Steps between C-alpha positions, in 0.01 A plus 500: 500500500706352215781750565508388865501135393790573265697652790446182700616289204811717466592454866394140561487346152211430265487129588484566873224758461306257282539229765363742759198572281429128462544442874242769580260353243530153652498588871195377693408576860198388701276764648313437826123480504498665843651827374166580335272397786397604848840438652753736653351835452624689804609299793390773741175601335228382269607680181491294183602638159185573295386227265657206687384156390227353720530139387718267295314580179585869532859416596533310174342789308778724633771242442387464138541876450856480634579209267352687203721803569824314578487155339711382795248380759294210373528313831321618814619389844216387729443467876281208602277660764459821300446345158407131536278491808126507545513565874836673559609208719576211264589467134238389250594314181177589321573868558856450371367341179264791452788748546710303252221522242456872564874557460505317167206707377714808573803356318672440834624199698520409867864540599646418840269394782551625856339328798365766738654413836442834673118511526245338731663324792872550439553741791697222675694416183406291198726206409655523848172564679427374848168347390530187286178580316652829383813326373291236323282764337800686363672182382180413317488849347864467384425170329180648354701793362739258331204317344368824351850595384536163327153477348423861416806715560871533435615203713626749759409543869637793700511481879523786747439417866399736783660274761704673769473680832464848646712464816801294613382193686156502339576185300786256463698606195622145440157342534351758261771438241459124536122532469522695173751251362291197592179653365664593169644150472158351564342722234782440250453124522147550362604738219595382152866553418415694186354776720769748602492646853654837581552597863491869583669659799451822692704687756197581715120525511292388659772355722687809619738305727537189287381395157545128453612536137683831530767492230609331180723253687207366700287480185782321319534243778128429484514470122778244537286306745216485246705391201598593146158648425547780756685830500517843662266789426680835532280797592688828474313659791583224746859593588682730741600831346833482322472130418689412181213321330687446175758300697222278637381449142851405387532248784162342424583469130817313597295244692327394178158517666216659306398798708273799450432868562229716649582842357414824682674799660557550870576839658425438866396141557299238315409491133235764448631703208506458124833413341716793401804486269809520717863396511411217735233362267731522200776318689255228600402456137864484398543199731185341360612558140862394549383202707278379217177492700295755306390464135700179477397287196519201736174589674563273799802712599305824528400625841140598576430874488206662676401845622381526860405850613231660712378832364360726769436852364610463138287384209526120489535460125741793470714327761509159332573651157778709655652186653501316168660799329766518771583130472536526124731800540715302744512198269597713199785661695628162614503376140734783396787388725782335302594225744823410320633857521388526860673172588823622337497815712429292810789268425732798449393629841381826346264580785372843398507423128293188557254694712466778241458249217233317701313819583510635145228247423332447836479862616573736214338347191160638398332182374154646438559482121559125538168461678326715240625288210416176684144619561450629147613166358233333713235756400483632855482861621840658554388638837257253665426730795398789276307262276303386805430860601378576148285185481231623737498163679553657841196724466300200383581278800454783749145547375420129479654397833359758738 
């Protein structure tokens, strides 16, 4: 391992390698409570990976194991109607306080809070619903989510809406857009300004003809309507194939708005898969690093980073550990790029030389020694996935949770 680290230091410089090690040590990403529970599973069947968590207590048990193995996931993202509800229909503050206490007992914290707009009565939309009582219920849930985020969580609310339509002519596109905007405004007026609101977007689903917040431009316009405490939540699986996501990231950084990420991998559509290290992910992290919105000492400038994936056949904890590993690999690669040298090549119009220099770090560098050193310095296992396999925890939960 030390020989491999020395090779990286020879190519990229000792200082730059050291900075990459520190960046990996400091990187934090929220993990979703729902990845461990009875969610997803197989959309066209009833298969659930063995040992799935049956309640919030077991979700936090699993999340604590991930934190113990990675040291990077102290915060757990929560969904109101899955995690803070007694009846699955409305949020319950007493339940939220109990979850907060449970999280602290596990050495964890409540992270972002997501209102659950897509259950129980949202078949005719949520914030743009036809029925006023549905709109009112979801506005109330949004405000409730902000209260939990302020009192118990990370002062962060994430919003994804199922509003849209299946066929042309089914709804008025303008009225739907206006309804979402007015409802969000109404909710935002009741939310403290120290609570940050991130608006997610999605190309389709469940609205296969129209999704009311379908792209980052629509989400950005809504964030502007809400105010300075709102930004855009980028989900990697929510774009057409071939979309240059790193360019979207660069544009959002230029706006100065604090935005956020739902990390995952998308092969066909949606956001089902665990994160894998790729050129795209490394390029995204380069924009985040060079834009000063990850591991920035000025904490208020950092974006919010979360994993959002839906494991179907694979082991849930394997998948989340794999995602964290992949994100750390991508961050380490981004840290190796010498921006001054790259800028000089760009200014000299050395197109291929700039590309090769860029890719030497982002595609060709083997940064696993950087991750190994970072983990050893934090007294963590060098390979968290193998450490989990060796721990026997999976056998334990499969027996206990039958």
